[in-house]
N, C-alpha and C positions, 0 to 999 in steps of 0.2 A: 504494500500500500504506500510505503514511503517513496518508492521509485515512481509511482503514479503521481503522487503529490508533488514530487520534484520535477515533473514534466518529462521524465525519462521514457514514459509510455503514453500513448494517446488513449489507450483503454486497457483494461485487464479483466479477465474472466476468472471469477473465483466462486467457490461453493457458497450459496446463500446461507445454508445451514451453519457453516463455519463462521461467517460474518455475524450472524445472529447470536451464536454462542459467545462470541467475543464482545457482544454489545455494540456492534458496528452496523446494525441494520439500516441506519440512516444513510450509509454509504452505498447501498444497493440502488442502482439507477434503472435496472431492467432485469427481468427474469427471462431466461431463454427457455422456451417451451420445446418439447421434443420435435415439433414440426419445423423449428428453426435450426436445431442442432441436436442430433441424436447422441445420447450419452453412451459411454462405454458399457458393455454388457454387465448387468448386475449393479450398475452404479446406483448408489443411494439405498440399496437393500442392506439390511443388517443380518449377519449370519452368526449363529451360535453352533459351535462344534463340540462333539463329545465322541468318545469311543463307541463304535458300533455294538460292542458287547455290553455296554452299560445301559441295559434296558430300563433300569430305574431312573436314570437321568433322562433318557429319551421320553419316558412317560411324563416325567416332571416338566420337561421343556415343551411338550406338545401344545399346551394352551397358548404358548407364545407364537406359534407358527401361524402365518396368514397364508392360507392355501393359494389364493390367487397370485400373491406376490411370489411365493415359492415356484409356482408354475411358470410365471413369466421369466423369472431369473434362470430357471432350468432351460427354457427355450433360448434365451439370450446367450447363455454360456455355451450352448450347443453350436451356435454360429461361430463363436470364438474358437471353440475346440476344433471344429471342422476346418477352419481357416488357419489353424495354428497361431491364433492371436497371442500377443504379448503386449507389454507396456510400450513397445516401440512400433507396434503396428497401428496405423491410423484406421481404427475399426470402431463402428458404433452399431448397437443393436438395441431395439426397444420393442417390447411386447406389451400390449395394452388390451385388457378385456373391455368390451362395450356391451350394450344391451343384447346385441344379436350375434356377436362373434368375438374372436380374439385376433387382433391384427398384430402383425410383426413387421417392422421395417429394419433394414440394416444397410450399412455402407462399408466400403473399403476405399481408401484413397492413398495416393502417393503423398509423402511428407510435404511436398511443395503445393499440394492441392490441384496440380494440373490434371491428374487423372482421378476421377471420382466415379465410382459405380454404386448405385443404390438399387435395392430390390425390396419387394414386400410380398407377403402372402397372408392368409388367414385360415383359421379353422372355426367350426361352428361354435365351440364352447370349450370349457376347461376339462371336459371328459376325454378329450383327445390327448395324444402324447405330445408333451412340450418339446421333447427332443426331436420328434418327427417334424414339427413346424420349423424348428431351428435349422434342421438339416435341409429342408426344402428351400429356405431362404438362402442358406450358405451355398447350396448347389446352384441356385440361380445366379449368385454372384460369381461363382466359378465359371459358369457358362458364359457370363458376360466378360470374363477376362481377369478376374481377381487374382488368379495365380501368377499372371504376368507382373502385376503390381507387387505382389508378395515376393516374387523371385528377385525383383529389383532391390527390394529392401534387404534381402539376404546377401546379395552381392555387394551392397553398399557398406555392410558392417566390417 
């Protein structure tokens, strides 16, 4: 924020939740909606892990799970897994349930933004496989040329 205040940046994108937590919500000038900028897969979801054999903990933690959020994160992570996503891959995925279906959108881009591929798909409801939806969207990206973008990233490292 100090670099922004000093004029070193024209703008900066930060997590609104973090700014609110720091008491800086008055510094938020805009909220980017997923239609404007797709987040990284699973962005904003909170995960709690425990050992699979700890049935007692799994049962205790079950009320904390939000089924629709878990479903969407699983679909989003499948896109990343299929495309071998990492923190250096410009990749976004966002699944969102609506009244009549679950939509998913995803993109892959070159770091300079000159190549940008976006795809989407949907399923009727949350009874479908989230991984299947994620795979469909990832395969559409691959069909559109995502592997060429990803290969260029591998060679650039």
